[in-house]
C-alpha positions, 0 to 999 in steps of 0.5 A: 386456248387452241381446243385441238391440235392436228398433228400430221407425221410426213415423209416425202409428200410432195406430190400430194400434201398441198391438196390434203392440207387444203381440205383441212383449212376450215378446221384452222378456225378451232384448231392448229395444224402441225406438220412433222417431217421426218427428213423428206428428200423433196420440198414437202415442208415448203409447200406445207408452209402457208397451209399449216401453223407450225412445221418442224423437222425431226428424226424419221419414225412415225412415233418420234415425229408424233411425239415431237408435234405433241411437244409443241402443241398448244391444244387441249386435245391431240388428233394424230392424222396420217396424210393419207387419211380424210376426216368426216365432216364435224370431225372435231365436233363428234370429238368435243361432244363425245369426250368425257370423264369415261371416254378420254381418248378415242378413234373413228370407224375407218373406210378404205378408199378404192372400189374393190369389195374386199376393202369394205370387208377388211374395213369392217372387220378392222372396226369390229376388231377395235370395238371388241379390244379397245385398240385403235390402228393409226389408220383410225385417226387416234385422239386423246386428251393432252393430260392423259397422253403425257399421264402415260408417257406418249407414243413408244418410240418403237419401229412399228406397232406404236398405235397398238402400244399406245392403246394398251396403255390409255385403255387401262385408264379410260374406255375409247371413244368409238365414234361411227363416223368413218375416216377414209384412208388410203387403200394403197398398201393393199393395192401395192402388195396385193389384198391377201398378202397385206391381210395375212401380213397384218395379222401375222404382224400382230400375232408375232407382236403380242407373242413378244417379237421385237418391233424393229424385226416386224418393221423389217417383216412389214418393209419387205413383205417377206412374211406374207411372201412365203405364204403366197409363193 
C-alpha cells in the first residue's frame, strides 16, 4: 500500500509546474502525487502527465480541489501541498516517525523565499502563532492520517480559511505534530501586494473570520485587497 498521498491543487501553473514536480520525483518511491486542476486555461494538466501518478479535474476552489484529491488517494497519510511550496529533506520520514496516537496530524515550520529581512520576521511569528494556537495555515503544509481526515469531514468547502477551519476540528481530537523542519513557500503574495499591506490584511481577515464573518466576504476582501488598502491610503 502507498504510505503517502501528496495532493496538490493547481490552477494555471504551466509556467512553473514542471520544474516544481521534478523536485518531487524521488518521493514517488513511497508516495503518490495527485494533481487536482481547478480548470486551468493553460496546459498545466498536460505538463503534469508524466510527472504525477493521478491527475483529475475539479471545480475551482482550494478546499474543493483538495477534497477531490483525497477521494481518490490511496495513501495512509495525506499531505496537502501548495504548488509554490518546497518540502524539506526527509520530509516524509519526519512525518512517519513523528505521527502517533498522540499526534495524528500536523504541519511544518515555514520559511518565506526572498531576501527581505521582514520575511524572516513574518515566518517566525507564523510558526510561533501556530504552536500557541494549534492552527496551521496551508503554507505550512498540512498532513493528516487518512482515517482522521474523514472522521472530521474533510476540508469545509468554503471560499477562504479552509485550513484554519479544519485545524479547529482536528485539534479537538489530537495535538498537531509541529515539525521544526522548514518548508519554503513563495513570498510572491507579500511582494505583489506589499509586505505591510499583506500582513495587515491577513491579520484582519483572521480577526473577521473568528468574529463570524462569512468566508465568501473574506475571500472578496482578500482577492481585491480593499480592506488593507484602506489602512495604507
